C-alpha positions, 0 to 999 in steps of 0.5 A: 118361129111358126108351129110346124117348125116348133113341132119339127124341133121337138121331134128332132130333140127326141131323136138326138138332133139339135134344131137351131133356128136362125132368122137370116143368113147373117145370124146363121153364119154367126152361129156356125162361127160360134159352134165351131172352135178355131182349132177344129178341122172342117170337111164340107160337101159341095153345096149351093147353100154353103156358097150363098152363106160365104162361110167357108172363107170366114172359117179359113180366114180365122184359121180353121183347117178346111178341107175344101175340095172346091178351092180354085186351082187344085187338081182332081186328085187333090180334090179327092184327097180333100174329100176323104180328109173332110169325111173324118174332120172334127166338123162336117158342114153340109146342106140337106136336099130336103127335110120332112116335117116328120124329121127325116133329112134327105141327102143325095150324093154322086161319089159318097163323100158327102154321105161318108162325111155326114156318117163319120165326122165327129160333129155334123152341122146341116144348114138349110133354108125353110124352102127345103121343108116338105110334108113327109119322107116321100115328098122329101125324096121326090124334092131331092130327086126331081127338084134339087138334082136337075138344078145341081146338074145345071150348077155343076155343068154335069153331063146329063148322061152321067148319073148324079144320084148314086147314093141316098142317105136318109137320117131319121135319128142320131145315136150320139147326142150333140153330134148332129145339129140342123141350122134352119134359116128363115130364108130361101137358100140353095135348092 
């Protein structure tokens, strides 16, 4: 782990955010499985990073109740219901759009379920590749809006006339110790 990441983890520790460093995707998946009990319910946001990790199938396969709004074959109404249930789950899995070296985590959302899950779940695990690290909050917001959003428009086949950035959440600190963990993976994941 290089010095800038060590400094970031020290900043997070002062702000009640636990930083966990993983060398690769496999180590990150094992860490997620270790952190989340089999008895826990899990909400999640749409995330290219989570898809790349293939962790959702592993959690479902071992018996966790996963509120997966992206599961093939479900109706739009069922997807909405699963998003709402996931927002108050025991654990919420997501990825940030950007992370500043000053410790801020930036999340964009179209409907607010992602932000609601991050704010309301009993435990939150944010999983990010090192490619999402930027210098400061301004650079993080710029990265989220100008880099990640266009790629998400393409990934989701989103109508370019519809706004995708409807809410922005910036986490600077966490009031409840142990609730928010960030798994930083030493690989390029998501966008």
